[in-house]
C-alpha positions as CSV (number, residue, x, y, z in Angstrom):
1,X,1.4,-22.1,13.7
2,X,2.1,-22.9,10.0
3,X,3.2,-19.9,7.9
4,X,4.6,-21.9,5.0
5,X,3.0,-21.4,1.5
6,X,0.6,-24.1,0.2
7,X,0.8,-25.3,-3.4
8,X,-1.6,-22.7,-4.7
9,X,0.3,-19.9,-3.1
10,X,3.5,-21.1,-4.6
11,X,1.9,-21.2,-8.0
12,X,0.5,-17.7,-7.5
13,X,4.0,-16.4,-6.6
14,X,5.6,-18.1,-9.6
15,X,3.0,-16.7,-12.0
16,X,3.4,-13.2,-10.5
17,X,7.2,-13.4,-10.8
18,X,6.9,-14.5,-14.5
19,X,4.3,-11.8,-15.3
20,X,6.3,-8.9,-13.9
21,X,9.6,-10.1,-15.5
22,X,7.9,-10.3,-18.9
23,X,5.3,-7.5,-18.8
24,X,6.7,-5.0,-16.3
25,X,10.5,-4.9,-16.5
26,X,12.5,-2.0,-15.1
27,X,12.3,-0.2,-18.5
28,X,8.5,-0.1,-18.0
29,X,8.9,1.2,-14.5
30,X,11.2,4.0,-15.7
31,X,8.6,5.0,-18.4
32,X,5.7,5.0,-15.9
33,X,7.8,6.9,-13.4
34,X,7.6,9.9,-15.8
35,X,4.1,9.1,-17.0
36,X,1.3,11.2,-15.6
37,X,-1.1,8.3,-15.1
38,X,1.6,5.8,-13.9
39,X,0.3,2.8,-15.7
40,X,-1.1,1.6,-19.0
41,X,-4.6,0.2,-19.7
42,X,-3.0,-2.8,-21.4
43,X,-1.1,-3.8,-18.3
44,X,-4.0,-3.1,-16.0
45,X,-6.2,-5.3,-18.2
46,X,-3.7,-8.1,-18.2
47,X,-3.5,-8.0,-14.4
48,X,-7.2,-8.3,-14.2
49,X,-7.1,-11.3,-16.5
50,X,-4.7,-12.9,-14.0
51,X,-7.4,-12.6,-11.4
52,X,-5.4,-10.4,-9.1
53,X,-8.1,-7.7,-8.8
54,X,-10.5,-10.4,-7.6
55,X,-8.3,-12.2,-5.1
56,X,-9.9,-10.9,-1.9
57,X,-13.4,-10.2,-3.2
58,X,-16.0,-12.7,-2.1
59,X,-17.3,-15.1,-4.6
60,X,-20.9,-13.8,-4.4
61,X,-19.5,-10.5,-5.9
62,X,-17.6,-12.2,-8.7
63,X,-14.4,-12.5,-6.8
64,X,-12.2,-15.4,-5.9
65,X,-12.5,-15.1,-2.1
66,X,-9.0,-15.9,-1.1
67,X,-7.2,-14.8,2.1
68,X,-4.9,-12.0,3.0
69,X,-1.8,-14.2,2.6
70,X,-2.7,-15.0,-1.0
71,X,-3.0,-11.3,-1.8
72,X,0.3,-10.6,0.0
73,X,2.1,-13.2,-2.2
74,X,1.2,-11.0,-5.2
75,X,2.1,-7.8,-3.4
76,X,5.5,-9.1,-2.5
77,X,6.3,-9.8,-6.2
78,X,4.9,-6.3,-7.0
79,X,7.3,-4.8,-4.6
80,X,10.2,-6.8,-6.1
81,X,9.3,-5.5,-9.5
82,X,8.5,-1.9,-8.4
83,X,5.0,-2.4,-9.9
84,X,3.3,0.9,-10.7
85,X,-0.4,1.7,-11.0
86,X,-3.5,1.8,-8.8
87,X,-3.5,-1.8,-7.6
88,X,-2.8,-1.0,-4.0
89,X,-5.2,1.9,-3.8
90,X,-8.0,-0.1,-5.6
91,X,-7.6,-3.6,-4.3
92,X,-6.2,-3.0,-0.8
93,X,-7.7,0.4,0.2
94,X,-11.0,0.8,-1.6
95,X,-12.1,-2.8,-2.1
96,X,-11.2,-3.8,1.5
97,X,-13.2,-0.8,2.8
98,X,-16.2,-2.0,0.8
99,X,-15.8,-5.5,2.1
100,X,-15.5,-4.4,5.7
101,X,-18.3,-1.7,5.8
102,X,-20.4,-1.9,2.6
103,X,-24.0,-3.1,2.5
104,X,-25.1,-5.6,-0.1
105,X,-26.2,-2.9,-2.6
106,X,-22.9,-1.1,-2.4
107,X,-20.9,-4.3,-2.8
108,X,-23.0,-5.3,-5.8
109,X,-22.5,-1.9,-7.3
110,X,-18.7,-1.8,-7.0
111,X,-17.0,-5.1,-6.2
112,X,-17.8,-7.0,-9.4
113,X,-16.5,-4.1,-11.5
114,X,-13.3,-3.9,-9.4
115,X,-12.9,-7.7,-10.0
116,X,-12.8,-7.2,-13.7
117,X,-10.6,-4.1,-13.6
118,X,-13.4,-1.9,-14.9
119,X,-13.5,0.3,-11.8
120,X,-10.7,1.8,-9.8
121,X,-10.9,3.4,-6.4
122,X,-8.9,4.8,-3.5
123,X,-9.0,6.1,0.1
124,X,-9.0,9.8,1.0
125,X,-7.8,9.9,4.6
126,X,-4.8,12.2,5.6
127,X,-5.3,15.9,6.0
128,X,-3.0,18.9,6.0
129,X,-2.7,19.0,9.8
130,X,-2.8,15.3,10.5
131,X,0.9,14.5,10.4
132,X,1.6,10.8,10.5
133,X,-1.6,10.0,12.5
134,X,-4.3,8.4,10.3
135,X,-6.8,8.9,13.2
136,X,-6.7,12.7,12.9
137,X,-9.8,13.3,10.9
138,X,-11.4,16.8,11.0
139,X,-12.8,17.3,7.5
140,X,-16.4,18.3,7.9
141,X,-19.4,16.4,6.7
142,X,-22.5,18.4,7.5
143,X,-26.0,17.1,7.4
144,X,-28.2,18.6,4.7
145,X,-31.6,17.2,3.8
146,X,-31.4,13.4,3.5
147,X,-27.7,13.6,2.8
148,X,-24.4,15.3,3.7
149,X,-22.1,18.0,2.3
150,X,-18.3,17.5,2.4
151,X,-15.9,20.4,2.8
152,X,-12.2,20.1,3.3
153,X,-8.9,18.9,1.9
154,X,-7.3,15.5,1.8
155,X,-3.6,15.0,1.0
156,X,-1.5,12.2,-0.4
157,X,-4.5,10.4,-1.9
158,X,-3.1,7.5,-3.9
159,X,-4.0,7.5,-7.6
160,X,-7.0,9.8,-7.1
161,X,-6.4,11.2,-10.6
162,X,-7.2,7.9,-12.2
163,X,-9.8,6.6,-9.7
164,X,-13.5,6.4,-10.4
165,X,-14.5,6.7,-6.8
166,X,-13.1,7.4,-3.3
167,X,-13.8,6.2,0.1
168,X,-13.6,9.5,2.1
169,X,-13.3,9.6,5.9
170,X,-15.0,12.8,7.3
171,X,-16.3,13.9,10.7
172,X,-20.1,14.0,11.1
173,X,-19.8,14.8,14.8
174,X,-17.3,17.3,16.3
175,X,-14.5,15.9,18.4
176,X,-11.0,14.5,18.4
177,X,-11.7,10.8,19.1
178,X,-11.8,8.9,15.8
179,X,-13.9,6.2,17.4
180,X,-16.7,8.7,17.7
181,X,-18.1,10.9,15.0
182,X,-16.2,9.6,11.9
183,X,-18.2,8.5,8.9
184,X,-17.1,6.9,5.6
185,X,-18.5,8.1,2.3
186,X,-18.4,6.8,-1.2
187,X,-17.6,9.8,-3.5
188,X,-17.5,9.9,-7.3
189,X,-14.3,11.5,-8.3
190,X,-16.2,13.4,-11.0
191,X,-18.8,14.8,-8.6
192,X,-19.3,18.5,-8.6
193,X,-17.0,20.2,-6.1
194,X,-14.3,17.6,-6.2
195,X,-10.9,19.0,-7.3
196,X,-7.9,16.7,-7.8
197,X,-4.3,17.9,-8.2
198,X,-1.4,15.5,-8.7
199,X,1.5,16.1,-6.3
200,X,5.2,16.0,-7.3
201,X,6.8,13.6,-4.9
202,X,10.2,11.8,-4.7
203,X,8.8,8.4,-5.5
204,X,6.7,8.6,-8.6
205,X,6.2,4.8,-8.9
206,X,3.3,5.8,-6.6
207,X,1.2,8.7,-7.7
208,X,-0.3,10.9,-5.0
209,X,-2.8,13.7,-5.2
210,X,-4.3,16.6,-3.2
211,X,-8.1,16.3,-3.3
212,X,-10.3,19.3,-2.3
213,X,-14.0,18.9,-1.5
214,X,-15.9,22.1,-2.0
215,X,-19.5,21.6,-1.0
216,X,-19.6,18.0,-2.4
217,X,-23.1,16.6,-1.9
218,X,-23.5,12.9,-1.1
219,X,-26.7,11.0,-0.3
220,X,-27.5,8.7,2.6
221,X,-27.0,5.8,0.2
222,X,-23.3,6.9,-0.1
223,X,-22.6,6.3,3.6
224,X,-20.3,3.3,3.9
225,X,-21.3,1.5,7.1
226,X,-22.9,3.5,9.9
227,X,-22.9,7.2,10.5
228,X,-20.4,8.2,13.2
229,X,-19.0,4.7,13.4
230,X,-16.6,4.6,10.5
231,X,-13.4,4.3,12.4
232,X,-13.9,0.6,13.4
233,X,-14.0,-0.8,9.9
234,X,-11.5,1.8,8.7
235,X,-9.0,0.7,11.3
236,X,-9.3,-2.9,10.0
237,X,-8.7,-1.7,6.5
238,X,-5.6,0.3,7.5
239,X,-4.1,-2.7,9.3
240,X,-4.5,-4.8,6.2
241,X,-2.9,-2.0,4.2
242,X,0.0,-1.8,6.6
243,X,0.6,-5.5,6.1
244,X,0.3,-5.0,2.4
245,X,3.0,-2.3,2.5
246,X,5.1,-4.8,4.5
247,X,4.8,-7.3,1.7
248,X,5.9,-4.6,-0.8
249,X,8.9,-3.7,1.4
250,X,10.0,-7.3,1.7
251,X,9.9,-7.9,-2.0
252,X,11.7,-4.6,-2.8
253,X,14.3,-5.2,-0.1
254,X,15.0,-8.7,-1.5
255,X,15.6,-7.4,-5.0
256,X,17.7,-4.5,-3.8
257,X,19.9,-6.9,-1.9
258,X,20.3,-9.2,-4.9
259,X,21.4,-6.2,-7.0
260,X,24.0,-5.2,-4.5
261,X,25.3,-8.7,-3.9
262,X,25.6,-9.3,-7.6
263,X,27.6,-6.1,-8.0
264,X,29.9,-7.0,-5.1
265,X,30.7,-10.3,-6.9
266,X,31.5,-8.8,-10.4
267,X,33.1,-5.5,-9.4
268,X,36.8,-6.0,-9.0
269,X,39.4,-3.9,-7.1
270,X,43.0,-4.9,-6.4
271,X,42.5,-8.1,-8.5
272,X,39.6,-9.4,-6.4
273,X,35.8,-8.8,-6.2
274,X,34.9,-6.1,-3.8
275,X,32.7,-8.6,-2.0
276,X,35.9,-10.1,-0.6
277,X,36.5,-7.1,1.5
278,X,35.2,-7.2,5.1
279,X,33.4,-3.8,4.9
280,X,31.4,-5.0,1.9
281,X,30.8,-8.5,3.3
282,X,29.3,-7.0,6.5
283,X,27.1,-4.6,4.5
284,X,25.7,-7.6,2.5
285,X,25.3,-9.7,5.7
286,X,23.3,-6.9,7.4
287,X,21.1,-6.7,4.3
288,X,20.3,-10.4,4.6
289,X,19.5,-10.0,8.3
290,X,17.1,-7.1,7.5
291,X,15.4,-8.9,4.7
292,X,14.9,-12.2,6.5
293,X,13.8,-10.5,9.7
294,X,11.2,-8.5,7.8
295,X,10.0,-11.5,5.9
296,X,9.6,-13.6,9.0
297,X,7.6,-10.9,10.8
298,X,5.6,-10.3,7.6
299,X,4.6,-14.0,7.4
300,X,3.7,-14.1,11.1
301,X,1.6,-10.9,10.7
302,X,-0.5,-12.3,7.8
303,X,-1.1,-15.4,9.9
304,X,-2.0,-13.4,13.0
305,X,-4.4,-11.2,11.0
306,X,-6.3,-14.2,9.7
307,X,-6.2,-16.5,12.7
308,X,-5.5,-14.6,15.9
309,X,-7.5,-12.3,18.2
310,X,-7.7,-8.6,17.4
311,X,-5.1,-7.2,19.8
312,X,-2.3,-9.6,18.6
313,X,-3.1,-8.7,15.0
314,X,-3.1,-5.0,15.7
315,X,0.3,-5.2,17.4
316,X,1.7,-7.3,14.5
317,X,0.3,-4.9,11.8
318,X,2.0,-1.9,13.3
319,X,5.2,-3.9,14.0
320,X,5.5,-5.0,10.4
321,X,4.7,-1.6,9.0
322,X,7.6,0.0,11.1
323,X,10.1,-2.9,10.9
324,X,9.7,-3.8,7.2
325,X,9.8,-0.2,6.0
326,X,12.9,0.5,8.0
327,X,14.5,-2.7,6.8
328,X,13.8,-1.7,3.2
329,X,15.4,1.7,3.8
330,X,18.4,0.2,5.4
331,X,18.9,-2.3,2.6
332,X,18.6,0.3,-0.2
333,X,20.9,2.7,1.7
334,X,23.5,0.0,2.1
335,X,23.0,-1.0,-1.5
336,X,23.9,2.5,-2.7
337,X,27.0,2.3,-0.6
338,X,28.1,-1.1,-2.0
339,X,27.5,0.2,-5.5
340,X,29.6,3.3,-4.8
341,X,29.4,6.2,-7.4
342,X,27.2,4.3,-9.9
343,X,24.6,3.8,-7.2
344,X,24.0,7.6,-7.1
345,X,23.3,7.8,-10.9
346,X,20.0,8.0,-12.7
347,X,21.1,5.2,-15.0
348,X,21.3,2.6,-12.2
349,X,18.1,1.0,-10.9
350,X,18.9,1.2,-7.2
351,X,17.5,4.7,-6.7
352,X,14.1,3.6,-7.6
353,X,14.1,1.1,-4.8
354,X,15.4,3.7,-2.4
355,X,12.6,6.1,-3.3
356,X,10.0,3.3,-2.9
357,X,11.5,2.5,0.5
358,X,11.1,6.1,1.6
359,X,7.5,6.1,0.3
360,X,6.7,2.9,2.3
361,X,8.3,4.4,5.4
362,X,6.0,7.4,5.7
363,X,2.8,6.1,4.1
364,X,-0.1,5.2,6.5
365,X,1.8,6.4,9.5
366,X,5.6,6.6,9.8
367,X,7.8,4.3,11.8
368,X,7.8,6.4,14.9
369,X,4.0,6.5,14.9
370,X,3.7,2.7,14.6
371,X,6.3,2.1,17.3
372,X,4.2,4.3,19.6
373,X,1.1,2.2,18.6
374,X,2.9,-1.0,19.5
375,X,3.7,0.4,23.0
376,X,0.2,1.7,23.4
377,X,-1.3,-1.7,22.6
378,X,1.1,-3.4,25.0
379,X,-0.2,-1.0,27.7
380,X,3.1,0.9,28.2
């Protein structure tokens, strides 16, 4: 097993690091935190020019056709920089759903435009009663003529307010088992009956919305994959998204640790840096253990997803989602403690990382849910 970066991946990482340091410094993050859209068209266009929208899209659809590891290299740097905007929702959620389940006509219609940054998408999955379980899908899609009518509500839909389309999971056959009766639909966000309301959340580096579907009509051509068999491809998308969140968590935890260690070295008490005190030393050491543990598991998971058999990859995807998000939370919480009073102020940057850590912890299934998934897959 070789999980080291090749030369191309090292160069992608270096380019991403330079880009975010120059184009998206923390001042930009603070501005976008308060901005309704959460990004600027200028930065979005520059990211498209870097080829990041096209990384995972096959070459026949004007993409670059690279692997999941290559994408996660960029996502780790995005986490480090607290990058805002609909990259995760478009490239990881919507594009991967099209790659997994779309037919050639659907891919031709959407993927080239995603590659150039012209089109943005997202995934509408969680419902008011679903809790942390992404498999709880009860929104109704009733058959009508040669199409379907969607009725229901989706919550915590990332960047729906700036998306051009959504991949919506709905139930075309009654039941509780997501493996039976769930269908994926391509829905225009401007379609009649679609109502999008931005939600006020703790972490506003990620914008989330409530989306209501009131008699939204979709044609049979808008079915992504097979009717009643949407859960299989959706599960693969979710596993890749869980790994992507792991990448974001590793990058953010690394930067939060660096901020705390730097402060421990420059802040003096009793004529010596506070990092000389055992309590602070141990906090910083624990941060390093969390960061490196999460990074090692993250690299293994990307390898397993691309090279191993499905059960191993599924276990690894849930493991990294739970472990990396918890590690990120632990590092940022310890970082606030190392910083002391200044760590609790709006003026310091640490609270942005803490808020992002809390977002990553509950998104796409919380840590408790994924630990249960690991045990289920192990047969316990």
